[in-house]
C-alpha positions as CSV (number, residue, x, y, z in Angstrom):
1,M,-71.8,-19.1,-95.3
2,S,-73.2,-21.7,-93.0
3,D,-73.3,-20.9,-89.3
4,E,-71.1,-23.9,-88.6
5,R,-68.4,-22.8,-91.0
6,R,-68.5,-19.3,-89.7
7,T,-68.3,-20.5,-86.1
8,Q,-65.3,-22.8,-86.9
9,F,-63.6,-19.9,-88.7
10,G,-64.1,-17.7,-85.7
11,L,-62.6,-20.3,-83.4
12,T,-59.5,-20.6,-85.6
13,L,-59.2,-16.8,-85.8
14,T,-59.3,-16.6,-82.0
15,A,-56.8,-19.5,-81.6
16,I,-54.3,-18.0,-84.0
17,Q,-54.3,-14.7,-82.0
18,R,-52.9,-16.7,-79.1
19,H,-49.9,-17.8,-81.0
20,R,-47.0,-17.6,-78.5
21,Q,-44.7,-16.1,-81.1
22,G,-45.8,-12.6,-80.1
23,H,-43.7,-10.8,-82.6
24,H,-45.5,-12.0,-85.7
25,G,-47.2,-8.6,-86.2
26,W,-50.6,-9.8,-87.3
27,S,-52.5,-9.9,-84.0
28,A,-54.2,-6.5,-84.3
29,L,-55.5,-7.3,-87.7
30,H,-56.8,-10.7,-86.6
31,R,-58.6,-9.2,-83.7
32,A,-60.2,-6.7,-86.1
33,F,-61.2,-9.6,-88.4
34,G,-62.9,-11.2,-85.4
35,R,-64.9,-8.1,-84.6
36,L,-66.1,-7.8,-88.3
37,L,-67.1,-11.5,-88.2
38,S,-69.0,-11.1,-84.9
39,A,-70.8,-8.0,-86.2
40,G,-71.7,-9.9,-89.4
41,D,-70.2,-7.1,-91.5
42,P,-71.7,-7.6,-95.0
43,A,-68.5,-7.0,-97.1
44,F,-66.3,-9.1,-94.9
45,C,-68.8,-12.0,-94.8
46,R,-69.2,-11.8,-98.6
47,L,-65.4,-12.1,-98.9
48,L,-65.5,-15.3,-96.8
49,D,-68.4,-16.7,-98.9
50,T,-66.5,-15.9,-102.1
51,A,-63.4,-17.7,-100.8
52,W,-65.3,-20.8,-99.7
53,A,-67.2,-21.0,-103.0
54,A,-64.1,-20.7,-105.1
55,R,-61.8,-22.8,-102.8
56,P,-63.9,-25.3,-100.9
57,G,-60.8,-27.2,-99.7
58,I,-59.0,-24.2,-98.2
59,S,-58.1,-24.4,-94.5
60,D,-59.2,-21.7,-92.1
61,A,-55.5,-21.0,-91.2
62,H,-54.6,-20.4,-94.8
63,L,-57.6,-18.2,-95.4
64,I,-56.7,-16.1,-92.4
65,T,-53.2,-15.6,-93.7
66,L,-54.4,-14.9,-97.2
67,L,-56.9,-12.2,-95.9
68,S,-54.1,-10.7,-93.9
69,A,-51.7,-10.5,-96.8
70,A,-54.4,-9.2,-99.2
71,V,-55.3,-6.4,-96.8
72,R,-51.6,-5.5,-96.2
73,G,-51.1,-5.5,-100.0
74,V,-53.9,-2.9,-100.4
75,C,-52.4,-0.8,-97.6
76,L,-48.9,-0.9,-99.2
77,R,-50.3,0.1,-102.6
78,D,-52.2,2.9,-101.0
79,G,-49.2,4.5,-99.5
80,G,-47.4,2.1,-97.2
81,T,-49.4,2.5,-94.0
82,E,-51.2,-0.3,-92.2
83,A,-54.9,0.7,-92.0
84,W,-56.2,-1.6,-89.3
85,S,-55.5,0.6,-86.3
86,G,-59.2,1.0,-85.9
87,L,-62.2,-1.1,-86.7
88,E,-63.9,1.5,-88.9
89,E,-60.7,2.0,-90.9
90,L,-60.6,-1.7,-91.7
91,R,-64.3,-1.9,-92.4
92,D,-64.0,1.0,-94.9
93,L,-60.9,-0.6,-96.5
94,V,-62.7,-4.0,-97.0
95,E,-65.8,-2.3,-98.4
96,R,-63.8,-0.1,-100.9
97,N,-61.5,-2.9,-102.0
98,E,-63.8,-5.9,-101.9
99,A,-63.2,-6.9,-105.5
100,A,-59.4,-6.6,-105.3
101,L,-59.3,-8.5,-102.0
102,A,-61.5,-11.3,-103.5
103,R,-59.2,-11.7,-106.4
104,D,-56.2,-12.2,-104.1
105,I,-57.9,-14.7,-101.7
106,C,-59.4,-16.7,-104.6
107,G,-56.4,-16.6,-106.9
108,R,-53.3,-16.6,-104.7
109,S,-51.6,-18.6,-101.9
110,N,-49.8,-17.4,-98.9
111,S,-46.4,-16.9,-100.4
112,F,-44.4,-16.1,-97.4
113,T,-40.9,-17.4,-98.1
114,G,-38.5,-18.3,-95.3
115,A,-34.9,-18.0,-96.2
116,R,-33.8,-20.4,-93.5
117,R,-36.1,-23.3,-94.3
118,F,-33.7,-25.0,-96.7
119,L,-31.4,-25.8,-93.8
120,A,-33.1,-29.1,-92.9
121,P,-33.6,-30.2,-96.6
122,Q,-30.0,-29.5,-97.3
123,L,-28.8,-32.0,-94.6
124,I,-31.6,-34.6,-95.2
125,I,-31.4,-34.7,-99.0
126,G,-27.6,-34.7,-98.9
127,G,-27.7,-37.5,-96.3
128,H,-30.2,-39.4,-98.3
129,A,-28.1,-39.2,-101.5
130,A,-25.0,-40.3,-99.7
131,Q,-26.8,-43.2,-97.9
132,H,-28.2,-44.5,-101.2
133,G,-25.1,-43.9,-103.3
134,L,-27.0,-41.5,-105.6
135,D,-25.0,-39.8,-108.3
136,E,-28.0,-37.8,-109.5
137,V,-30.7,-35.9,-107.6
138,R,-33.5,-34.5,-109.7
139,L,-35.3,-32.1,-107.4
140,L,-38.8,-30.8,-107.7
141,D,-40.1,-28.2,-105.2
142,L,-43.9,-28.1,-104.9
143,G,-45.4,-24.7,-104.1
144,T,-42.0,-23.2,-104.7
145,G,-43.2,-19.5,-104.6
146,V,-40.3,-17.4,-105.8
147,G,-38.1,-20.5,-106.0
148,I,-35.6,-19.7,-103.3
149,L,-35.1,-23.3,-101.9
150,P,-33.8,-24.8,-105.2
151,R,-31.4,-21.9,-105.5
152,Q,-30.1,-22.2,-101.9
153,L,-29.2,-25.9,-101.9
154,N,-25.4,-26.6,-101.9
155,N,-24.6,-22.9,-101.2
156,R,-22.3,-23.2,-98.3
157,T,-22.1,-19.4,-97.7
158,V,-25.9,-19.1,-97.2
159,Y,-25.9,-22.4,-95.2
160,D,-23.2,-21.3,-92.8
161,R,-24.8,-17.9,-92.1
162,F,-28.1,-19.4,-91.1
163,A,-27.0,-22.8,-89.6
164,K,-25.3,-21.1,-86.7
165,D,-28.7,-20.0,-85.4
166,L,-30.2,-23.5,-85.5
167,S,-29.2,-26.1,-82.9
168,W,-29.8,-29.8,-83.7
169,E,-30.6,-32.1,-80.7
170,P,-29.2,-34.5,-79.7
171,W,-26.9,-34.6,-82.8
172,T,-26.3,-32.8,-86.0
173,P,-26.5,-34.6,-89.4
174,A,-23.5,-34.3,-91.6
175,Y,-23.4,-31.8,-94.4
176,W,-23.2,-33.4,-97.8
177,T,-23.1,-31.7,-101.1
178,I,-26.2,-32.8,-103.0
179,P,-25.5,-34.3,-106.5
180,L,-28.1,-32.0,-108.1
181,T,-28.7,-32.5,-111.8
182,A,-32.1,-30.7,-112.0
183,R,-33.5,-27.9,-109.8
184,C,-37.2,-27.4,-110.6
185,G,-40.1,-25.7,-108.8
186,V,-43.8,-25.4,-109.5
187,D,-46.5,-23.2,-108.2
188,A,-50.1,-22.3,-109.2
189,Y,-50.8,-19.3,-111.5
190,P,-50.2,-16.5,-111.0
191,L,-46.6,-17.0,-109.8
192,P,-45.9,-14.7,-106.9
193,T,-44.1,-11.5,-107.2
194,L,-41.7,-10.1,-104.6
195,E,-44.3,-7.4,-103.9
196,W,-46.8,-10.1,-103.0
197,V,-44.2,-12.0,-100.9
198,Y,-43.5,-8.8,-99.0
199,A,-47.2,-8.4,-98.3
200,C,-47.2,-11.9,-96.8
201,H,-44.6,-10.8,-94.3
202,G,-46.0,-9.4,-91.0
203,P,-45.7,-5.7,-90.2
204,S,-43.0,-6.1,-87.6
205,S,-39.2,-5.7,-87.3
206,Y,-39.0,-9.5,-87.0
207,Y,-40.5,-10.0,-90.4
208,K,-38.5,-7.1,-91.8
209,D,-35.4,-9.1,-90.9
210,R,-36.8,-12.2,-92.5
211,F,-37.4,-10.4,-95.8
212,E,-34.0,-8.9,-95.8
213,E,-32.6,-12.5,-95.3
214,L,-34.5,-13.5,-98.4
215,M,-33.2,-10.7,-100.5
216,W,-29.6,-11.5,-99.4
217,S,-30.1,-15.1,-100.3
218,F,-31.2,-14.1,-103.8
219,E,-28.0,-12.2,-104.2
220,Q,-25.8,-15.0,-102.9
221,T,-27.4,-17.6,-105.2
222,A,-27.3,-15.6,-108.4
223,D,-24.8,-18.0,-109.9
224,V,-27.3,-20.8,-110.1
225,A,-30.3,-18.7,-111.1
226,E,-30.3,-20.0,-114.7
227,D,-30.2,-23.6,-113.4
228,V,-33.5,-23.3,-111.6
229,V,-36.6,-23.9,-113.7
230,I,-40.0,-22.7,-112.4
231,R,-43.2,-23.7,-114.0
232,E,-46.8,-22.8,-113.4
233,L,-48.6,-25.9,-112.2
234,D,-51.3,-26.2,-109.6
235,I,-50.5,-29.2,-107.4
236,L,-54.2,-29.9,-107.0
237,D,-54.3,-30.7,-110.7
238,L,-53.3,-34.3,-109.9
239,P,-53.2,-35.7,-113.4
240,R,-51.0,-32.9,-114.6
241,L,-48.8,-33.2,-111.5
242,A,-48.3,-36.9,-112.0
243,A,-47.4,-36.6,-115.6
244,F,-44.9,-33.8,-114.9
245,I,-43.2,-35.9,-112.2
246,R,-43.0,-38.9,-114.4
247,E,-41.9,-37.0,-117.5
248,H,-38.9,-35.5,-115.7
249,T,-38.1,-38.5,-113.5
250,F,-37.9,-36.5,-110.3
251,N,-36.4,-38.6,-107.5
252,V,-36.5,-36.0,-104.7
253,I,-39.6,-33.9,-104.1
254,T,-40.0,-31.3,-101.5
255,C,-43.2,-29.6,-100.3
256,N,-42.6,-26.9,-97.6
257,F,-45.4,-25.0,-95.9
258,V,-47.8,-25.8,-98.6
259,L,-50.0,-28.8,-97.7
260,F,-51.3,-27.2,-94.5
261,Q,-53.2,-24.8,-96.8
262,Y,-55.7,-27.5,-97.7
263,G,-58.1,-29.9,-96.0
264,R,-56.8,-33.3,-95.1
265,Q,-58.5,-35.1,-98.0
266,F,-56.7,-32.7,-100.4
267,Q,-53.4,-33.2,-98.6
268,K,-53.7,-37.0,-98.9
269,A,-54.5,-36.8,-102.6
270,V,-51.4,-34.8,-103.3
271,E,-49.2,-37.1,-101.2
272,D,-50.6,-40.2,-102.9
273,C,-50.1,-38.6,-106.3
274,V,-46.4,-37.9,-105.5
275,M,-45.7,-41.3,-104.1
276,S,-47.3,-43.1,-107.1
277,S,-45.2,-41.0,-109.5
278,I,-41.8,-40.4,-108.0
279,A,-38.8,-42.2,-109.4
280,E,-36.9,-44.7,-107.3
281,P,-35.1,-44.6,-105.0
282,G,-37.2,-41.5,-104.2
283,L,-37.6,-39.2,-101.2
284,F,-40.7,-37.1,-100.6
285,L,-39.8,-34.5,-98.0
286,T,-42.5,-32.3,-96.3
287,M,-42.4,-29.5,-93.8
288,N,-45.6,-28.2,-92.3
289,P,-46.4,-25.8,-89.4
290,S,-47.2,-27.4,-86.1
291,Q,-51.0,-27.4,-85.4
292,A,-51.7,-25.4,-88.7
293,L,-50.1,-22.1,-87.5
294,L,-51.8,-22.2,-84.1
295,S,-48.5,-22.7,-82.3
296,P,-44.8,-22.1,-83.1
297,G,-42.7,-24.8,-84.8
298,C,-42.9,-27.2,-87.6
299,R,-42.9,-30.9,-88.4
300,I,-40.5,-32.4,-90.9
301,R,-41.6,-35.7,-92.4
302,G,-40.5,-37.9,-95.2
303,R,-41.6,-40.9,-97.3
304,L,-39.4,-43.2,-99.3
305,A,-40.6,-44.5,-102.7
306,G,-42.3,-47.8,-102.3
307,G,-42.8,-47.2,-98.5
308,R,-46.2,-46.9,-97.0
309,T,-45.3,-45.2,-93.8
310,E,-44.7,-41.5,-93.1
311,L,-41.4,-41.1,-91.3
312,R,-40.8,-38.7,-88.5
313,L,-37.6,-36.9,-89.3
314,A,-37.4,-33.8,-87.1
315,D,-39.4,-31.2,-85.2
316,A,-38.4,-27.6,-85.1
317,S,-39.2,-25.2,-82.3
318,D,-39.7,-22.3,-84.8
319,A,-41.2,-22.5,-88.2
320,H,-38.5,-20.3,-89.6
321,L,-35.8,-22.7,-88.4
322,L,-34.3,-20.5,-85.7
323,G,-33.7,-22.1,-82.3
324,T,-33.8,-25.8,-81.8
325,I,-34.6,-28.7,-84.1
326,T,-35.0,-32.2,-82.6
327,V,-34.0,-35.3,-84.5
328,G,-36.9,-37.6,-85.0
329,P,-36.9,-41.4,-84.5
330,D,-36.9,-42.2,-88.2
331,L,-34.2,-39.8,-89.5
332,T,-31.5,-42.5,-89.6
333,T,-33.8,-44.5,-91.9
334,I,-33.3,-41.7,-94.5
335,I,-29.7,-40.6,-93.9
336,G,-28.1,-43.5,-92.0
337,E,-25.9,-42.7,-88.9
338,G,-24.1,-39.8,-90.6
339,R,-23.2,-37.2,-88.0
340,E,-21.6,-33.8,-88.3
341,N,-18.1,-33.8,-89.7
342,S,-18.4,-37.3,-91.0
343,G,-18.5,-36.4,-94.6
344,G,-19.0,-33.7,-97.2
């Protein structure tokens, strides 16, 4: 690895440890990664070299989360204990499992799946359909993981449970039932298993609660499971992505906590591909962590088919959509003036 890239990776590793959301559960492991990096540990440095060679567009934040999930996955398979309490334990784990760790960081994505993240898409997509008089929403969820978001949309039981913990400021958009006629998700091979998703959750009571919310959501949405179609498709395969969007005439496309995993040039390429392929009147809705996981919160942005400008729709104080979400200056462009209790 180049000295410059190693230095930048170390800076990101240090910054991510200062994340103010102190209950995320990964800090001890990230500190240990930093010590292995500073010491020039051969196995750890080979892992980084392998990742950068295989995935030159990967962001440092994504690589850090992938390394964390891969290490946790090994620990869970070896007996369910977290083996980074000491530097020597982690050094030994990396050396013994280098090949398995390399397979995960080269072939997977961070598949953490937040059960509450559909709350904003539910209101925004519903408002968009009502504003434009749509009688058909054909949804495609990019980087869908285990496909929970397409299942959750229009489930009022799930919405009501989680919505009470999210406060919109200064006003709450109206809840509209989305006229869904297609629910589709795509993700790169291999599609994540629940075992991998669990490994992507931090080792803390906070993340234990988040995983239980996910399992509960699967139970509550079992009635639409057969309506959700999930396909293996890497969104960086732009020709295939464009053909898939056009073939199925998707007019609403979501991409939640996916684009941050790549460098800006790759993000822009995906965005341009979507906007040149989406059916009109189309909405491309994205949700990405604030400052690439270096601070709590997330940004919700949208683009309308035929439009050149990214629209600022909302900003959330917590990436898991707990707490407060602030209406952005462009939200009414998407949903009109619809406020809570005005329709549904």
